[in-house]
C-alpha positions in Angstrom: -0.4 -0.1 -0.4 1.4 3.6 -1.0 1.9 6.0 1.5 1.0 9.7 1.9 4.7 10.6 1.4 4.6 8.5 -2.5 0.9 9.5 -3.0 2.4 13.6 -2.7 5.2 12.6 -5.1 2.8 10.3 -7.7 0.4 14.3 -7.6 3.4 16.6 -8.6 4.1 14.5 -11.7 0.3 13.8 -12.9 0.2 17.0 -14.6 3.8 17.3 -16.0 3.2 18.3 -19.8 4.4 15.6 -21.8 4.8 15.4 -25.7 2.3 12.6 -26.8 3.2 11.1 -30.8 1.3 8.8 -33.3 3.5 7.1 -36.0 1.7 5.9 -38.9 4.6 5.1 -40.9 8.3 6.2 -42.5 10.6 6.3 -45.0 14.5 6.9 -46.4 14.1 9.0 -48.9 17.7 10.7 -50.4 17.4 14.9 -50.3 16.9 15.2 -54.0 13.8 13.7 -54.1 13.0 15.7 -50.9 13.3 18.7 -52.7 11.7 17.8 -55.5 8.2 17.4 -53.4 5.3 18.9 -53.8 1.8 20.1 -53.0 0.1 17.1 -53.8 3.3 14.6 -53.8 2.8 11.4 -52.9 5.2 9.5 -50.3 4.7 6.4 -50.3 5.9 5.0 -46.0 6.9 1.8 -45.4 4.3 0.8 -43.4 1.5 -1.6 -44.8 -2.1 0.3 -44.4 -3.3 -3.3 -41.8 0.0 -2.4 -39.4 -1.1 -0.8 -36.2 0.8 2.3 -35.4 3.5 3.4 -32.6 2.0 5.7 -29.7 5.0 7.6 -28.3 5.4 9.7 -25.6 8.5 11.8 -25.0 10.1 9.5 -28.2 10.1 6.6 -26.2 7.0 4.0 -27.6 4.6 3.4 -25.2 2.0 1.2 -27.6 0.6 0.8 -30.6 -2.6 1.0 -31.6 -5.1 1.2 -34.8 -6.3 4.8 -36.8 -10.1 5.0 -35.7 -12.1 8.6 -36.4 -13.7 10.3 -34.3 -16.2 12.9 -34.4 -14.5 13.7 -38.0 -10.6 13.7 -36.0 -8.2 11.4 -36.3 -7.5 9.0 -32.7 -6.1 5.7 -32.0 -7.6 2.5 -30.4 -4.9 0.9 -28.4 -4.9 -3.3 -28.8 -0.6 -3.4 -27.6 0.9 -2.0 -24.5 4.6 -2.4 -25.2 5.5 -4.7 -22.9 2.8 -6.5 -22.2 2.4 -10.2 -22.0 0.1 -10.4 -25.6 -2.9 -13.0 -24.9 
């Protein structure tokens, strides 16, 4: 059972802002192709459409999930926490 000091210490960090990023995919491109990118260009990623996306907190992978649409906004449905055992 946590003691009162542990609870106060946890309360201090619960409101700390962290950067949360969802990575859909990536690709390596030569600078020549990057310079040639223009509006309407398509960049093909190495990830397949059915692959899970990565959820990063402060650049550390913490979970995988599926992209969902919530009231006309994109979201992520967590499907697996990194380090947790698969059922």
